[in-house]
Every structure is written in C-alpha cells, then in structure tokens.
Backbone bond lengths (Angstrom), bond angles and torsions (degrees), N, CA, C in turn:
res aa  C-N    CA-C-N  psi(-1)  N-CA   C-N-CA  omega(-1)  CA-C   N-CA-C  phi
1 X - - - 1.465 - - 1.522 109.38 -
2 X 1.287 116.81 132.25 1.461 121.91 177.79 1.519 108.79 -131.44
3 X 1.332 115.43 113.37 1.455 120.35 -177.62 1.521 109.86 -84.23
4 X 1.331 115.48 129.59 1.457 119.95 173.52 1.515 107.37 -82.40
5 X 1.300 116.34 107.78 1.447 121.61 -172.99 1.520 108.08 -144.60
6 X 1.323 116.88 136.22 1.463 121.28 179.10 1.529 108.58 -106.76
7 X 1.303 115.74 116.48 1.464 121.05 -178.72 1.527 111.73 -78.09
8 X 1.328 115.44 147.30 1.451 122.01 160.54 1.530 106.31 -80.95
9 X 1.335 117.03 140.09 1.467 117.57 -178.33 1.515 111.26 -159.29
10 X 1.319 114.52 161.28 1.463 122.79 168.81 1.519 108.35 -101.86
11 X 1.329 116.42 145.20 1.461 120.02 -176.99 1.519 110.50 -136.73
12 X 1.326 115.49 137.13 1.460 120.96 169.67 1.515 108.34 -125.93
13 X 1.316 115.88 125.90 1.458 120.67 179.94 1.525 109.74 -77.21
14 X 1.313 115.62 162.92 1.458 120.08 175.23 1.528 109.80 -85.33
15 X 1.312 115.71 166.10 1.465 120.04 178.14 1.522 111.93 -97.72
16 X 1.338 115.45 12.69 1.466 120.12 -176.93 1.517 109.40 -113.89
17 X 1.316 116.49 101.42 1.460 120.32 -177.66 1.527 113.00 -91.11
18 X 1.335 116.16 -5.88 1.466 119.72 -173.94 1.526 113.42 -86.01
19 X 1.312 117.24 -23.40 1.466 119.10 -177.92 1.522 109.85 -147.28
20 X 1.334 115.64 167.52 1.457 120.70 -179.09 1.525 109.91 -66.91
21 X 1.323 115.73 136.11 1.461 121.59 -176.96 1.524 110.83 -97.25
22 X 1.335 116.77 153.28 1.463 119.28 167.54 1.524 109.83 -67.19
23 X 1.327 116.27 153.88 1.463 121.92 -176.54 1.522 110.09 -121.59
24 X 1.326 116.73 128.21 1.457 122.55 172.94 1.525 108.44 -103.35
25 X 1.339 116.70 125.02 1.460 122.64 177.60 1.517 108.16 -110.69
26 X 1.332 116.56 118.20 1.463 121.77 -175.61 1.519 111.11 -99.35
27 X 1.349 115.49 132.52 1.461 122.39 179.22 1.527 108.44 -123.16
28 X 1.317 117.13 110.18 1.462 122.35 -173.29 1.522 112.22 -74.35
29 X 1.310 115.63 175.87 1.454 121.99 179.35 1.517 113.05 -90.45
30 X 1.326 115.41 176.96 1.469 123.74 -178.82 1.523 110.41 -60.25
31 X 1.324 115.77 129.84 1.452 121.25 175.58 1.511 114.62 83.73
32 X 1.318 117.26 3.32 1.450 121.07 -178.49 1.528 109.47 -106.07
33 X 1.332 117.03 -158.51 1.456 120.94 -180.00 1.529 109.88 -155.60
34 X 1.320 115.66 -173.44 1.463 121.28 -173.64 1.528 113.37 -69.62
35 X 1.330 118.17 -12.75 1.464 120.63 179.67 1.533 112.28 -79.66
36 X 1.311 116.19 -21.95 1.467 121.16 -170.29 1.531 112.18 -60.97
37 X 1.325 118.10 -73.18 1.460 120.87 -179.19 1.525 112.04 -66.72
38 X 1.333 116.12 -23.50 1.470 119.62 -179.80 1.535 111.61 -63.97
39 X 1.322 116.54 -16.86 1.467 120.07 175.69 1.525 111.80 -63.60
40 X 1.345 116.88 -17.82 1.469 121.12 175.75 1.533 112.80 -76.78
41 X 1.334 116.05 -16.62 1.468 120.24 -167.77 1.525 113.12 -57.45
42 X 1.319 117.05 -37.29 1.466 119.68 -177.84 1.520 113.25 -64.67
43 X 1.330 116.29 -17.97 1.461 120.58 -176.66 1.529 112.88 -104.32
44 X 1.320 116.04 -6.72 1.465 120.92 178.64 1.526 108.33 -87.86
45 X 1.328 117.70 132.05 1.473 120.26 -175.75 1.523 113.25 -49.78
46 X 1.333 115.42 148.81 1.455 121.74 -171.61 1.508 115.59 -70.47
47 X 1.341 118.46 -9.80 1.469 119.50 -179.85 1.530 112.61 -77.40
48 X 1.347 117.21 -7.92 1.462 120.59 178.72 1.523 110.60 -94.88
49 X 1.323 116.73 138.22 1.458 121.05 161.21 1.529 106.85 -81.60
50 X 1.320 116.77 144.14 1.467 121.01 -178.37 1.514 109.44 -131.51
51 X 1.325 116.21 131.81 1.460 121.00 174.34 1.520 108.10 -132.73
52 X 1.320 115.96 127.57 1.462 122.00 -179.32 1.522 108.51 -115.15
53 X 1.340 116.31 116.71 1.460 122.04 -172.95 1.524 112.29 -90.96
54 X 1.321 115.70 146.62 1.469 121.60 170.34 1.527 108.76 -92.79
55 X 1.306 117.14 130.15 1.466 121.39 178.74 1.521 110.84 -62.12
56 X 1.334 117.89 153.69 1.473 120.61 -171.05 1.519 116.32 -80.17
57 X 1.334 118.38 -15.76 1.465 119.55 -173.67 1.530 110.41 -106.22
58 X 1.331 116.64 118.03 1.468 120.42 178.97 1.527 109.62 -82.31
59 X 1.334 115.58 146.37 1.454 121.83 -178.53 1.529 109.84 -104.58
60 X 1.320 117.85 149.14 1.467 120.87 -173.81 1.528 113.62 -63.71
61 X 1.338 117.47 -26.25 1.466 119.84 -178.28 1.525 111.89 -101.15
62 X 1.318 116.34 11.67 1.464 121.27 179.28 1.509 111.70 106.11
63 X 1.312 116.14 155.93 1.451 120.84 -178.09 1.523 111.66 84.19
64 X 1.331 114.75 -176.87 1.462 121.34 -172.38 1.521 110.02 -139.98
65 X 1.321 115.37 160.50 1.469 120.30 178.65 1.519 110.19 -139.16
66 X 1.318 113.92 156.78 1.462 121.34 174.74 1.524 110.73 -87.23
67 X 1.342 115.90 -22.36 1.460 122.01 177.39 1.527 108.76 -170.96
68 X 1.340 115.46 159.01 1.461 121.01 176.90 1.520 109.86 -70.43
69 X 1.330 115.29 149.86 1.465 120.07 176.05 1.520 110.11 -135.32
70 X 1.322 114.54 153.40 1.461 122.23 171.55 1.510 106.66 -133.81
71 X 1.318 115.88 107.78 1.463 120.17 -175.70 1.522 111.42 -118.29
72 X 1.335 116.53 40.23 1.465 120.18 -178.13 1.527 112.42 -70.06
73 X 1.319 116.68 -21.71 1.460 120.09 -171.02 1.516 111.02 -120.73
74 X 1.333 115.98 55.18 1.463 120.29 -176.53 1.526 112.19 -63.37
75 X 1.340 116.68 -38.05 1.458 119.20 -176.23 1.527 111.17 -63.16
76 X 1.323 116.30 -29.55 1.466 120.59 177.94 1.520 112.04 -86.77
77 X 1.348 116.61 8.50 1.459 121.66 179.57 1.522 110.73 56.82
78 X 1.324 115.81 46.49 1.461 119.75 -174.31 1.524 110.16 -131.34
79 X 1.339 116.14 82.32 1.454 120.55 175.44 1.530 108.14 -96.28
80 X 1.327 116.28 120.40 1.456 120.34 178.87 1.520 108.78 -95.91
81 X 1.311 115.74 133.43 1.460 119.42 -178.13 1.529 110.12 -123.31
82 X 1.329 114.56 156.33 1.465 120.33 175.78 1.518 109.54 -76.59
83 X 1.320 116.36 92.67 1.463 121.98 -171.62 1.527 111.82 -59.51
84 X 1.324 116.62 -47.35 1.464 119.03 -176.51 1.523 111.42 -66.10
85 X 1.339 117.17 -39.43 1.464 119.79 175.89 1.526 110.60 -62.73
86 X 1.329 116.28 -43.37 1.470 120.38 -179.11 1.521 110.65 -62.24
87 X 1.330 116.50 -45.09 1.469 119.98 179.52 1.522 111.15 -64.89
88 X 1.327 116.31 -35.54 1.459 119.71 176.64 1.527 110.62 -65.66
89 X 1.332 117.58 -41.47 1.464 120.82 177.98 1.527 110.74 -63.11
90 X 1.321 116.66 -41.32 1.468 121.44 178.15 1.531 110.01 -60.17
91 X 1.331 116.09 -45.64 1.463 120.91 178.73 1.524 111.56 -62.30
92 X 1.323 116.42 -41.98 1.464 121.14 179.47 1.528 111.28 -61.85
93 X 1.335 116.41 -44.45 1.466 120.01 -178.75 1.522 110.89 -65.37
94 X 1.316 116.64 -45.15 1.461 120.09 -179.90 1.530 110.88 -61.09
95 X 1.326 116.37 -44.74 1.469 120.70 178.51 1.523 110.80 -62.83
96 X 1.317 116.52 -42.00 1.465 121.41 -179.31 1.525 110.85 -60.77
97 X 1.326 116.11 -43.51 1.465 120.17 -178.77 1.528 111.01 -68.60
98 X 1.321 116.66 -48.08 1.466 120.65 -172.72 1.524 113.18 -76.61
99 X 1.333 116.94 -35.53 1.461 119.29 -170.18 1.525 114.91 -113.72
100 X 1.338 117.43 -11.88 1.460 118.99 179.99 1.528 112.31 -118.41
101 X 1.318 117.14 -50.20 1.465 119.47 -179.88 1.517 112.08 -61.05
102 X 1.328 115.91 -41.08 1.466 119.27 -178.42 1.524 111.75 -65.62
103 X 1.333 117.07 -23.72 1.460 120.82 177.56 1.534 111.52 -79.27
104 X 1.339 115.90 -29.54 1.465 120.81 -171.14 1.523 113.38 -97.21
105 X 1.349 116.86 -35.05 1.466 120.69 -174.76 1.524 110.47 -129.06
106 X 1.319 115.04 151.46 1.459 119.86 172.33 1.525 108.24 -97.69
107 X 1.311 116.04 128.42 1.458 122.01 177.38 1.519 108.01 -156.21
108 X 1.309 116.45 165.15 1.453 121.39 -179.56 1.524 108.64 -83.89
109 X 1.324 116.63 106.38 1.461 120.85 -175.48 1.525 112.07 -67.27
110 X 1.343 116.49 -14.30 1.463 120.82 175.10 1.525 111.66 -82.51
111 X 1.334 116.68 -7.57 1.468 119.94 -174.82 1.520 110.59 -129.27
112 X 1.329 115.30 59.66 1.460 121.55 174.02 1.522 108.46 -97.88
113 X 1.318 116.51 133.31 1.462 121.76 175.04 1.520 108.78 -121.03
114 X 1.325 116.82 121.04 1.453 121.88 173.74 1.521 108.90 -86.30
115 X 1.323 116.64 129.52 1.461 121.46 174.93 1.521 108.24 -118.55
116 X 1.315 116.70 113.20 1.453 120.53 -178.51 1.509 111.75 -120.11
117 X 1.337 115.08 149.78 1.457 121.14 171.45 1.517 108.92 -122.82
118 X 1.342 116.52 127.80 1.455 122.44 174.96 1.535 111.25 59.04
119 X 1.329 118.12 -113.35 1.465 120.91 177.52 1.524 111.00 -59.42
120 X 1.318 116.61 -37.35 1.467 120.28 176.67 1.520 112.65 -63.80
121 X 1.337 116.74 -27.28 1.463 120.20 175.76 1.519 111.09 -69.31
122 X 1.330 116.78 -42.64 1.470 119.96 177.92 1.526 110.53 -57.93
123 X 1.344 117.08 -41.37 1.460 120.28 178.20 1.522 111.30 -69.66
124 X 1.330 117.46 -38.53 1.469 120.40 179.03 1.521 110.93 -61.26
125 X 1.323 116.11 -45.86 1.467 119.99 176.31 1.529 110.40 -57.36
126 X 1.333 117.16 -48.95 1.466 120.79 -176.17 1.525 111.40 -64.07
127 X 1.317 116.74 -44.00 1.464 119.93 178.60 1.517 111.21 -59.22
128 X 1.310 116.88 -43.40 1.461 120.78 -177.99 1.521 112.09 -71.88
129 X 1.319 117.08 -47.55 1.467 120.44 -176.76 1.523 111.74 -67.31
130 X 1.325 117.47 -29.66 1.463 121.03 178.58 1.527 112.71 -87.34
131 X 1.350 116.68 -19.96 1.474 121.66 -178.60 1.530 109.57 -136.71
132 X 1.337 117.00 61.80 1.470 119.65 -171.89 1.522 114.24 -65.99
133 X 1.307 118.36 -20.60 1.465 119.62 177.88 1.521 111.68 -76.46
134 X 1.331 117.45 -24.23 1.465 121.82 -177.31 1.526 111.91 -96.23
135 X 1.333 116.43 -42.63 1.465 121.15 -175.65 1.527 109.21 -115.71
136 X 1.321 116.04 85.94 1.469 120.43 -174.31 1.522 113.36 -83.96
137 X 1.336 116.51 -30.98 1.458 121.12 -172.49 1.523 111.01 -115.17
138 X 1.340 115.77 136.14 1.458 120.72 -179.85 1.525 109.16 -137.05
139 X 1.325 115.55 135.70 1.467 122.52 166.00 1.519 105.99 -108.01
140 X 1.329 115.85 108.68 1.463 122.58 -171.95 1.526 109.24 -106.58
141 X 1.325 116.96 103.14 1.461 122.96 -173.88 1.525 110.26 -104.64
142 X 1.320 116.36 120.24 1.472 122.72 171.39 1.525 112.70 51.41
143 X 1.319 116.20 48.00 1.462 120.49 -179.32 1.509 111.97 -143.59
144 X 1.310 115.99 -162.54 1.465 121.49 -173.35 1.521 110.22 -155.44
145 X 1.321 115.85 164.17 1.459 121.61 170.99 1.527 108.40 -83.77
146 X 1.320 116.96 124.08 1.466 121.71 172.25 1.523 107.40 -95.11
147 X 1.320 115.83 104.84 1.464 119.99 -172.20 1.524 112.29 -63.50
148 X 1.349 117.89 -22.64 1.471 120.46 178.03 1.521 111.94 -64.34
149 X 1.339 116.30 -17.51 1.467 120.48 -176.73 1.524 112.80 -100.54
150 X 1.332 117.13 -2.02 1.461 121.18 -175.10 1.524 110.00 -97.20
151 X 1.324 116.92 132.19 1.461 121.24 177.37 1.525 110.72 -56.70
152 X 1.322 115.92 143.04 1.464 120.60 -177.01 1.526 112.12 -68.77
153 X 1.321 116.56 -36.16 1.460 119.77 -177.88 1.521 110.67 -83.43
154 X 1.325 115.89 125.62 1.461 120.53 178.94 1.521 111.57 -61.32
155 X 1.284 115.86 140.44 1.459 122.30 175.82 1.535 108.93 -103.98
156 X 1.313 115.85 -177.03 1.460 121.55 174.49 1.525 108.19 -84.40
157 X 1.324 115.69 105.21 1.461 121.29 -177.05 1.527 112.68 -96.76
158 X 1.307 117.60 9.75 1.466 120.36 -169.56 1.528 113.79 -65.84
159 X 1.342 117.94 -22.43 1.466 120.43 -178.50 1.529 113.66 -100.11
160 X 1.332 117.16 4.09 1.452 119.97 -178.62 1.522 111.24 -77.49
161 X 1.332 115.08 149.60 1.461 120.81 -179.36 1.523 108.31 -151.74
162 X 1.336 116.85 118.20 1.458 121.32 -172.28 1.529 112.02 -122.72
163 X 1.336 115.26 145.35 1.465 121.95 163.73 1.523 106.80 -110.39
164 X 1.313 117.60 119.94 1.461 122.31 -175.67 1.531 109.34 -122.67
165 X 1.324 116.68 138.80 1.462 119.47 -179.28 1.516 110.63 -148.47
166 X 1.337 114.61 156.84 1.464 120.16 -179.61 1.520 109.37 -157.29
167 X 1.327 115.33 153.60 1.458 121.04 176.01 1.514 111.63 -94.07
168 X 1.314 116.67 134.31 1.472 119.76 -178.84 1.529 111.37 -72.13
169 X 1.339 117.36 -15.96 1.468 121.09 178.28 1.535 112.21 -99.20
170 X 1.327 117.18 11.88 1.467 121.60 -176.21 1.526 110.25 -67.05
171 X 1.344 115.92 120.11 1.462 120.53 177.87 1.532 112.16 -104.05
172 X 1.328 116.93 -4.97 1.466 120.84 177.29 1.521 109.80 -86.77
173 X 1.319 115.71 -51.89 1.476 122.02 172.21 1.523 106.31 -124.47
174 X 1.329 118.22 98.87 1.465 120.77 -177.37 1.524 111.85 -54.95
175 X 1.332 114.84 147.33 1.457 121.05 -173.98 1.527 112.60 -59.82
176 X 1.331 117.90 -24.16 1.471 119.89 179.55 1.525 112.29 -60.51
177 X 1.334 115.89 -31.98 1.466 118.94 176.83 1.531 110.31 -60.88
178 X 1.306 115.93 -45.97 1.465 120.41 -179.30 1.525 110.34 -65.87
179 X 1.329 117.07 -41.07 1.459 120.46 179.62 1.525 111.66 -61.32
180 X 1.329 116.46 -38.97 1.471 119.75 176.42 1.526 110.87 -64.97
181 X 1.333 116.44 -39.70 1.466 120.31 177.49 1.520 110.95 -61.95
182 X 1.323 116.99 -40.62 1.457 120.88 -179.52 1.522 110.47 -65.77
183 X 1.322 117.52 -38.78 1.466 119.88 176.45 1.519 110.81 -61.77
184 X 1.329 116.61 -36.81 1.470 119.77 177.61 1.524 110.22 -66.63
185 X 1.340 117.84 -43.24 1.468 121.12 177.22 1.529 110.22 -58.13
186 X 1.327 115.79 -41.92 1.471 119.68 178.46 1.523 110.92 -62.08
187 X 1.325 116.45 -39.99 1.470 120.32 -178.43 1.525 112.06 -64.94
188 X 1.341 116.07 -23.82 1.466 121.32 178.97 1.530 112.02 -100.49
189 X 1.322 116.60 6.23 1.477 122.21 179.80 1.525 112.24 56.09
190 X 1.332 116.44 38.19 1.460 121.55 178.77 1.534 109.04 -86.23
191 X 1.316 116.11 126.26 1.461 121.34 -179.71 1.524 109.88 -62.84
192 X 1.323 116.27 128.67 1.459 119.64 -178.49 1.522 110.68 -159.88
193 X 1.325 114.16 157.53 1.459 123.46 167.48 1.521 106.35 -115.38
194 X 1.333 117.38 134.25 1.466 120.24 177.60 1.514 109.52 -126.94
195 X 1.333 115.75 129.29 1.465 121.40 -179.96 1.524 109.63 -133.71
196 X 1.321 114.62 141.25 1.453 121.09 173.41 1.525 109.19 -112.92
197 X 1.340 115.04 148.73 1.459 121.20 -176.52 1.523 109.90 -132.73
198 X 1.308 115.32 154.75 1.452 120.80 176.83 1.526 108.94 -82.05
199 X 1.328 114.44 76.54 1.466 120.76 -177.46 1.519 108.92 -149.67
200 X 1.327 115.79 167.13 1.465 122.04 176.77 1.534 108.89 -88.50
201 X 1.329 117.30 -145.55 1.468 122.09 -178.59 1.519 108.15 -83.97
202 X 1.322 115.75 80.47 1.458 120.71 -171.58 1.522 109.33 -162.65
203 X 1.322 115.78 -173.09 1.459 122.29 173.94 1.525 106.76 -124.72
204 X 1.316 116.47 109.80 1.459 120.27 -179.85 1.530 110.31 -76.02
205 X 1.317 115.69 167.64 1.462 120.11 178.41 1.531 110.37 -60.85
206 X 1.331 116.89 -41.57 1.469 120.50 179.27 1.518 110.55 -62.78
207 X 1.333 116.60 -44.43 1.459 122.13 177.11 1.523 110.89 -58.11
208 X 1.324 115.73 -44.91 1.465 121.40 -179.09 1.528 111.35 -60.98
209 X 1.310 117.23 -49.20 1.463 119.85 -178.31 1.529 111.65 -67.89
210 X 1.333 117.16 -30.69 1.467 119.81 177.83 1.525 111.48 -66.83
211 X 1.333 117.73 -43.03 1.468 116.83 -179.51 1.526 111.54 -74.65
212 X 1.339 117.48 -28.86 1.468 118.83 173.41 1.524 110.88 -62.62
213 X 1.318 116.23 -41.63 1.464 120.30 178.48 1.523 110.52 -64.71
214 X 1.317 116.69 -39.87 1.468 121.18 177.28 1.527 110.61 -62.03
215 X 1.327 117.54 -44.24 1.465 122.35 178.64 1.521 110.84 -57.02
216 X 1.325 115.75 -42.05 1.456 121.43 -174.60 1.528 111.08 -57.23
217 X 1.319 117.22 -34.88 1.466 121.06 -174.73 1.531 113.43 -102.70
218 X 1.342 116.84 -13.61 1.469 118.91 -173.75 1.516 115.05 -118.57
219 X 1.341 118.31 -18.36 1.462 121.61 177.71 1.521 106.89 -129.84
220 X 1.328 116.45 92.67 1.469 118.79 -173.57 1.518 110.64 -148.92
C-alpha cells in the first residue's frame, strides 16, 4: 500500500551546488510539529540538505502525531501504539521520499539520514530496518524499536549505521526501552553507537554535539 500524501515541511537547501548533497529527514515526536527538530538546522553543516516533516495526524490540543499511543502502563513496559496509523505513516514517508522528493530536489539517494525524536525515532527505525537499501543512516533520539512495525523477514542490514541516544531520567519513554532496542541491534550485528545522558525526555547540549560529530564522519 502506498498512500498519496503531500507533507507539510520545512526545508533548508545545501550550500553545495556542484555535487549531490546528503539529505537529513527529520521526524518529530508526538504532539510536536515540523519546527521542532528543524531548530537544529542552523547548527548542521551547510553541505546537508534538510527536510523536517509534519506528521499527518492532528491532535485536538494542538500538534501532530505519526500514530496514536497509549502509555498508561509504562512500568509494565507496555506501550500500545496505533499500528495501522503507524504503518500508514511509514508508507507515506517512503512514498514521499521515493516519488515526490526525488522529483523536486536533487540529493544523493545513497546518503539519506533519518533523524527521529521519540515517536519519530520508532518510525525512523522501522523505515530503515524495513528498507535498508534506502535508509542506511539513522539518528535515533529518545526512542525505541517498535517490533510490531518491523518486517518479519530479516533483510540485509550490513550497510546500516545508527547513532542512538537516551536520557536516564526519561519518564516518557523509560531508558529500559532503548536498552532493549540496542540489545536487538546487537543481535542483528547492526553497526551503531549508543550513548546515555543525564537528561529527561529531551536532547541535551552534549547529546546534540555528539550526534553532530557522528554525522560528520558517517553521513557525508
């Protein structure tokens, strides 16, 4: 299934007109919008094109989501997500990248980096693990792998490369979720860096500079 959907988004062009640029695709968290992660754009080197997408589902109190969530039972490690909405969002993003972005902008399709926060991280993981030839690089901030969104049949993960981080004080998505995701990545021999920070459900300055440094050497 491929949904024909036109995203609202923020865009920053690269400063390199001579060759194809790497592309960073930002996926915000629940209740936020395309302005959130795009606030990083001024600090990301100018050789990257940057696009920050707005999630398709509007929330009654403002903001947007990629899918519904029910996190009443965090201590029991039981976050329920709207599976069909999530899969629809994944399909929309993949279609947008392959059939719309490529028509509108020139970029190096071999050098796409997904940057997700929280709910956007769950989608970034799923997009990459289900389409490893298209989405090789992921910056996974304060999120987790939702196994309900991952294809059952293993793909070739040999070219994947992830930067993953989480706050040990996170009360929205407890750090144990991220630790379990990292153990799964290890079981699949997926190349990754994992860092924990003394922060809540956020991106600290140290976290920010660490993933920028990772980008410099891994997405170029």
